[in-house]
N, C-alpha and C positions, 0 to 999 in steps of 0.2 A: 504493500500499500504506500503510494507516494505521500509525502508531507504537503499540506496545504500551504502553497507558495505565497506567504505574505511578508517574508523578511528578505531583503537583499543581504547576502552573507559574504563576509571576507573569507578568503581561503586560508583559514587558520583553524586547527582542531586542538583546543586545550584538552589535556588529560590529567593535569596535576596543577596545584597552585600552593604557594607558601609565601606568607607575608605580603609584600607588594609585587611579587612576581608570579606569572602564569607560565606554564611549560607546555608545549605542544607535543605531538606524537612523534616528532622527530629530536626531542629533547632540546629545542630551542627555547631560550629563556626570553620572556617579554616583561617589560616594566609596565605594570598596570596603573595607568593614571585615569582610569575611567570607572574602575570598580563595579562593572556591570550595571551602569546607570546609578552611581552613588550607593549601591547596595552594600558593598564590601566596607564596613565601618572599622573593625578592629584587626583587619588583615586577614588573608586567606589562611585557613587551617590553624587559627590561634589555638595553641594547646589547651587552654582553659575551656574554650569553646567546644573544642572536639570532645574533651572528657565529659563536660556537662551533658552533651547530646547522647554520648554513648552510655553514660551512667543511667540517664532517664530512659532511653529506649529498651534498655535491659530490664527495667522495672515495669513501666507502663507508658506506651507511646501515645495512646489516644483513648479517651472516653468522652462522652458528650457533655454538654453544659447542664445537664439534668442532675449532676452530682456535685459534691463539694470538690474544689480543686485548690488546695492551699498554695500551689505555685503561682496561681493568678494573683493571689493576694500578696505574696512576696514580690511579684513582679510590679504590682501596682504601688506597693510601698516604696520600692527602690526608685521607680520612676518619679514619684512625687518628691523624693529626697533630692534626686540629682537635678531634676527639672525646675525646681522651685515652684512648681504649679500646685500650691496648697489648696486643699479642699475640692479640687476637681475630681471627678469619678472617671473610671476607665472602662470602656467597652472594647473587647478585642474581636478581631476578624482576621483576615488572611491576606490582605493587599491593600495598596494605596487607593485603588478605584473603589474598592468596597468600603474603605474608610470614608472616602468623600461621598459616596452614595448614602451611607447611613447618617453622615453629618447633615446633608441636605434634607434627607427624609425626617430627620429629628427636628430640624429648624421648621419645616413645614408643619410637622405635628404640633409644636409648641405655639406657633404663631398663628395657625390655621389659615396661612396664606400659601400661594403656590409659585410666585414668580422669584427668579434668582437674578442677581446682578454679579456678573464676573467681568473679566478685563481682557483686553486684546494681547494676544500672544500667550495667554494662560493655557495650562494644561493641568487637568484634573483627573484624568483616567478615561476608561473606554466603556464603562457601564452606563445605564440608561441616562440618569440626571447629570452624572459626572462628565460624560462626553458632551452632553448638550451645553455644559458650561465651559467646555473647552473650545478655544478659538481655532478651530480647524475644520472647515466644512468638509474636507475629504474623509474624515472618519466619522462623520455624523450621518447615520442612516435615516430615512424618513420616520421610522419609529421613534427615534431619539429627538427628532426635530419637533415633536408635539410638545415638548417640554417648553415652559415659559422662561425664556433667558434673555437678558438684556446685556449685550457686551459693550463695555465703555472703555475709553482711553485711560491709562494709568495717569494720575495727577490731575485728572478732570474732576475736581471736587464739586464744581457747579452742577455737572450732570448727575453725579451720584446723589446730591441733595435733591434735585428735581425728581429723580426716579423714586427715591425712598418716601418722599412726601406724598406720592400717589397712593400710598397706603396698602399696596398689594405685594410688597417684596418680603419674602420670608428670610432671605439670607443674602449676604455679600460674601463671597468666596474670593480669596486672594492668596497668591504666593508672594511672600515678602522678598523672595528672590526668585525670579522666574527660572525655571529648569529648561525644559524643552524649547521654550521661547527665546532663550539666548542671554540669561543672566541679568535681565533689566530689573531695575527697582524703582519704586516710587520714592518721593520724598518723605521725610519724617512727618512733616506737616499733614501730608495727604493721608497717611496711614492713620494718624492720630485723629484727624477730623472725621474719617470714615468710621472710626470706632465710636465717636461722640454721636454721629448722625444715626448710627444703628440703634444705640441706646435710646435715642429720642424717638424713634419711629417703630419700636417693637419689631426690629429686624435682627436676626442673629448674625454675628460676625464670625465667620469661619476662617481660621488660619490654616491654610494648606501647607503643612510641615512635612509632607511625605518624603520630599527630597532634601529639604533644608534643615530638618530636625536632627536631633541626636549628635549635636556638637558640630555639625558640618559647617555652620556659619561663624563659628568662634564663640557662640553662646549655645546653650543647649538647645534653644529654639531661636529661629531668625526673628520672630516677632519681638523678642526680648531686647532687640536693639532699639526699640521704640517704646513710648509710654502708651501701651495699649492693653486691654483685657480681652482677648477672644472669648467668645461664648463656647466654641467648639474648636479643638486642635486636631487636625488629622495626621496620623503618623503611619510609617511603613518602612520603606527601603533599608536604611541602616539599622533598623530595629532588631533585625534577626541575622545580620551579617551573611545573608544568603538563604536562611531558612524563611519560608513564607509566613509572615506575621504582619498585621497591621492593627490599627485601632483608632479610637477617637478619645480625647479627654474632654470632658463635658463639665461645664461650669455649674456650680450648685443652684443657679437660677433656673436650671431646666430640670424638671422632676421626672423620674422614671415610673413607668408602669409596666406591668407585665405583658408581654406580647408585642410591645411597640417596636423592638429590634430583636434580631435573632441571627443565629449562625450555626452551622454544623461543625466546621473545623476550626473556627476562631477560638483562640484560648485554649487549645488543647495542650495536654501535658508536655508534649515534646517542643512545641513551639514556645511555651513559657520557659521551659528550661533553656532554650537557645536565647530567648530574649533577655532573660535574667543574667545569663553569662555575659552578654554584651554590655549590659549596664555596669556589671561588676568590673570588667576590664577598662571601660571608659573611666571609672573612678580610680581604679588601682593604678593605673599608668598614666594618669593625668592627661588623657589624650585631647581634652579641650584646650589645655595650655599648650600642647604640641601644635594643635591646628593654628593657633594664633601666632606662634613662633615661625611656623613654616609659611604662613600667609605673608608675614612681613618680609621674609626671605625671598619668597617667589616674586613678589611685585618689585622688590629692589632690582632683581635681575631683569624681569620683564620690561622695566622702564628704560633699560640700556639698549633695547632691540628696536631699531628705528622702523622696521616693518609693522610693528605692533602699534596700532593706532588707538585702541582703547582697552584698558584692563578692567574687566567687569567682575562683579560679585563680591563675596566676602568670605573669609576663612579658607576652606578648602572646597568651596563651590565657586569655581572660577571660570572665567572666559577671556580669551585673547581675541580681539577683533582686528582683522585685517582689512585691506582695501580690495581684496579679491576673495572668491569663493574657495574653501579650504578643503574640498573633497579629495583633490590630489595630494595635498599636503598631508592629510590623514593616512592616505594609502602609503606614502613615502615613509611616514614615521612607523607604520606597521610593518611594511615588508622590508625596508632597507635598515631601519634602526631598532626594530622590534620593540615598538612602544605603542601602547594602547591609549587613545585619546577619544574624544566624543565630539559629535557635531550638535547642531541646534536648527531650529526652523529658521533662524537667521544664518544664512548659508556662509556667512563671512566669519563666524565665531567658532573657535576652537574650544571645546569644553574640557576642563580638568576637574576630575572628581575622584582623586586618589583615596586609598585607605587612610584613615586618620593617623595611622602610624608612620606615615612617610617621613623620610629624613633628608637633610640638605644633600646628601651624596646622590639621592634620586632625583632631586630637582636639578642639581648640576648636570646629571645624565641627560635629562630632558632637554634642558636649554642648549646643551652642546649639540644634541642631534637636531634641535629646531634651527639653530644657527646655520648648521651645514646644509639643512634641507632648503632653507631660505636662499642660500647662496648658489644652489645647483641650477 
């Protein structure tokens, strides 16, 4: 049976990975500066992560959410401690799209409204409401297009105010650093005014932290760079270091009732063991401090490269924008210099999303290859 052909594939077959490196079937070593779309947070094959998963699967890999699961409680408590999101409650699922879908559903339940405000170049997933709130008509099927979504420009606070005052908006959903869109950010004033407007208009403010969360921005969550209090925070990618897990953090102003949300696989024993080990490593190895140190080192070198027109993003969620499309540059980096990087919907942006364990020597390796590639 052939695979359904929906992905253009590079001619590389990884079979093993360790730390910040991936190895193919020919034992070629690749520097991983993309982490599988920012999924690899604590490095490939981290020994504490591997041990936690092995230990748990030997005991109990899965049972449903109809029974007590103390590992969920441990995960929630550790997440509250490290994130600083006191008094929020946690609902666990299995992916970022599912997290955003549940966030939007919850906002609609609570406000009894149905329209969503989202932003240009935003990406929130491929499920029904999440994909409708994504600014990419190519991935929105007619069944998704039935959702009521208004897409606005970032920083256009006047339009946000106009739309919210119409009284039918259940949620504003935003990435505080855009991922797929190309690392764009709004101003602090914009984010903070949106927060105020949501609270004034009975609208839930959703922080999509699926890619920017878990220390990647230099704070635990990217919204913490600003003076805002989201009602719902969606999480996934770096949460499980490759194991499928996602969730939403829910402000206490939103009350739960039986049956409003549900999931089969979300919060299972094995996923929680993986997620808890990731949080423990982030804490024990001071990875957020490393993110900030590597960010400063990265941009200090990037500023010396004349072909780099704009340095985008924060922490280890970075983009280098050129005055040309970077698809051939990415191929050269992969095939000639054995370095994985990412692209974006902005075809001139090279995305850098390495494991949070990256060191200066790896950044040096990247920039040496980049300079050679640009000179060829």
